[in-house]
N, C-alpha and C positions, 0 to 999 in steps of 0.2 A: 772674180776671185773671192771677193768678200762673201758672196752668196754661197759659194762652195764651202767656205770655212764654217758658216752658220749651219749648213746641212750636216757637216761632219760632226760639229759639236752636239747637235741635237741627236744624231745617231749614237754618239758616245754616251750621252745622258740616258737615252732609252735603254741601251745595253746595260748601263749601270743599274738602272731601275729594275730591269729584268733579273739581274744577278742578285740584287737585294731581295726581290720577291721570291727567289728560289731558295733562300736561306731559312731554315726552320727557326722557330723562336726558342727552342730548347731541345737538348739531347740528353738521353739517359738510358737506363736499362730497366727491364721489368723485374719485379720481385713479388713474392707472396709470403704470407705469414706461415712459416714452417714450424710444425710441432713434432718434437721427438717423444714418442711414446715409450716409456720405460717400465720395467717390471716393478711391481709393488710387493712381490713375494720371492722367496727363495725356493729353488727346486727345479725339477725337470719340466720342460715345456711339453705337455701332453699333445696339444695340437695348436696349429697356427694357420688359420685359413686366410691367407693373403699373399699376393705377389706384387712386385713392382708394377705400377700402372693400374692396379685395381682401384675402382671407385667405391669407397666405403661410406656407409651411412652413420650418422652420429648415434652414439649409445648402443651400437651393435656389438655383440661379443664376437671377437675374432680369434681368441685363443684361450688357453687355460694352463696354469701351472699346477703341478701335482698337489692334490689336497688330501691324499690318503691318510697321512699322519694327523692332519687336522681333524679328519673325520673320526679317527680312533680317539683322539683327545676329547672331542665333543661327546662321544658315546660314554666315555668314562665319567665325565662330569654329569651327564644325565643320570647315570646309575647312582652316583654319589648323592645327587639331589633326591632321588627316590628313597634312598636309605634315610637321609635326614628328614625328609617329609614324613616318613612313617613314625619317627620319634616324635615329631611335632603332633601328629595325629593322636599318639598315645597320651601325650600331655593334655591335649584338648579333651580327650575322652575322660581322663581323670578329673579334669576341671568340671565337666558336665555332671559327673556322678556326685561330686562334692556339692555342686549347686543344687541338685535335687535333694541331697541330704539336708542342706541348709533350709530349703523350702519346707521340708517336712518338720524339721526341728523348730522352725519359727512358728508353725501351726501349733506344735506341742507347747511351745513357750507361751503363746497367747492363751491357750486353753488352761494351762497351770496358773497363769496370772489371774485369769477370771475366777478360777476355783479359790485362789488365795484371797481374792477380794471378798468371797463369800465364806471365808474361813473353812473351805473344804480341802485346802492344801497347806503345807507348811512352808516356812521361809526357806528351809533347807532345799525343798524341791524347786523353789523359784531360783535359788542360787545355782543349783546344779544345772538347770536347763539354760540359764544365762551363760554359764561357763561352757556348756556344750556348743552353744551358738558361736561363741568367740573362738573356740578351737577350730570349728569348721571354717570360719572366715579366715583365720590365719593359714589354714591348709590351702585354701583357694588362692591366697596371695602368694604362698610358697610355690605352688604349681605354676602360677603366672610368671614368676621370675625364672623358673626353669625353662619356659618356652622362649623367653627373649633371646638367649644366645643361639638357640636352634633357628629362630627366624633370621638372625643375623648371618648364620651360616648359609641359609637358603639364598639370601640376598647376594652374598659373596659368590656363590656358585652361579647364580644368574648372570652376574657381571662377567665371570670367566667365560660363560657360554657365549655372551654377546661379543666378547673379544675374539673368540674362535670364529663366530659368524662373520665378524668384520674381516678377519684374515682370509676366510674362505671367499668372501666377496672380492677382496683385493687380489685373489689368485686368478680371478677371471680377467682376461685382457679385453678391456672395453675401449672401443674406438671413440675418441672424444669429439670429433667434428665430421661434418660432411666434407669429403675431400678425396684426393688421389694419392696413393702410396708412392712416395718418391724413392725411398731406399728401404731395403729390408736387411736388418742386421742379424737376425736369429733364425734358426730353423727348428722344427719339431724334433724332440729328443735331446736337444741341447740343455745343459744346466745353466740356469739363469740366476741372478741375484738381485736384491733390492737396488733400484737405481740403474740397472744395466739397460742400455737402449735396445729396443726390439725392432722398431721401425720408425720412419719419418713420414709425415703426411702433411699435405697443404691443400687448402681450398683454392684451386686454380680456375674456378668458374669465373672469377673476377680478379684480374691482375692489377697490380699497382705499378705505374711507371714513375720512377723517381728521377726527376730532372733538376737542372740548376739553371737559374735565370739571373741576369744582371740586374742591378738596382734600377736601371733605366726602363726595365720591362715590368717592374712591379705594379706600376699604375695601370697596366693593360690587363691585369689578371685579378681574379678574386675567387674565393671559395664558392663552389657551386656553379662556376662558369663552365659552359660547354666548349670543348676544344677538339681539334682533330689530331689524332695520333696516327703516325705512318710507320710501317715496317717495310723492310726490303722484301720484294716478291720476285718471282722468276723473270718476269718481263718488265714490270713497273712496280711502283710502291703501292702497298695495300693500305687502305685507310680505315680507321675505326673512330667511333664517337667516344670521347672521353669526358670526364667531369673532374674538375679540380677539387680535391677533397681536403687538402692541407697546404698551407704556405708557412714556411719557417718564419719565426718572429725575429731572428737574428741572422746576421751574415756569417759566412765562413769562407775560407779559401777554397777555390775550385779544386775538386778532387783530381787525382792524377789520371783518371780515366779520360779526362778531356785531352784532346790530341796535342794542341799546340802549346808551347812553353809560355807564350804571351797570355793565353787564356787561363793557364793554370795559376798565375800569380794574382788574378783578379778576385775580388770579393763577390760572392754570389749568394743567392738564397735557394734553399732546397724547396722543391714543390712536388707534391704527390698527385697523380692523376689516376682515377679509377677507370678501368676499361673492361667491358664484358669480353670474355674469351670465347671465341668460336672454335677453339682447339688448335689454332695456329700459334698462339702466343706461348712462349716458354720462359721459364725463370732465367734471368741473365741476358735475354735477347735485347739487343740495342733497338732504340726507337726514337722517333722525332715527335715533337709537339708543335703544332701550328695553331696560332690563336685565331686567325681571321678566316680559316678555310672551313668549308662544310663538306660533308661526305656526299 
């Protein structure tokens, strides 16, 4: 009888061990960094080349907001710049003429001074040529000051043109990351505005499993550690290789997604596990983490 009791106890212990070994070390759901791409311009969407489920490349243009009015404004500024530039050219031309006159007058001045030194010219002639040189020099300064505001006008127009160029660039809808379109909010022909969402995209080639573990499990895990991740499959569970990428530094109460009331009142630590996606993993899908298993 004693022998039978020992066998029964051993069997119960084995069953208990098997049950414990069948329990995962963590439970959670898959998530990905979702980016909502919004309009940076106001106007009608001329084209939008994307649909939900499309895989887009980073920095590729997928759409355009109407830029016709911006084009007209830019052409008007370019015409204004041409007009102002012609005024500046006239001023520069006048300055060059005066500089040539000054060069000739200085030669005349040197000649008269040499003649005066040899008593072949009068003091009046010297004074007259000196005065002529000063007049031309003052004219050159005056012309130079006339060109300064013109140059400032040109700089102002250039800044306005750059602002238009920036607005035109922002009218292009550029996809920010490599990823899959999750949701499409707008259609070609619709009127959009600054900040209005156009579509949502996420890189789901690598998913993040957020799980919660108890304090007694922290000693078993570390960042960079390989773990096994399992999801429900048609006949059995499907396994993936995962890497722990982050462990919370402080505890929190178990979120309500944990099933039992007893577990929800416990303090746990959030853990993120990176998993390569073969196409089967979806955002929000539940999964399990196993520390000591291998695929």
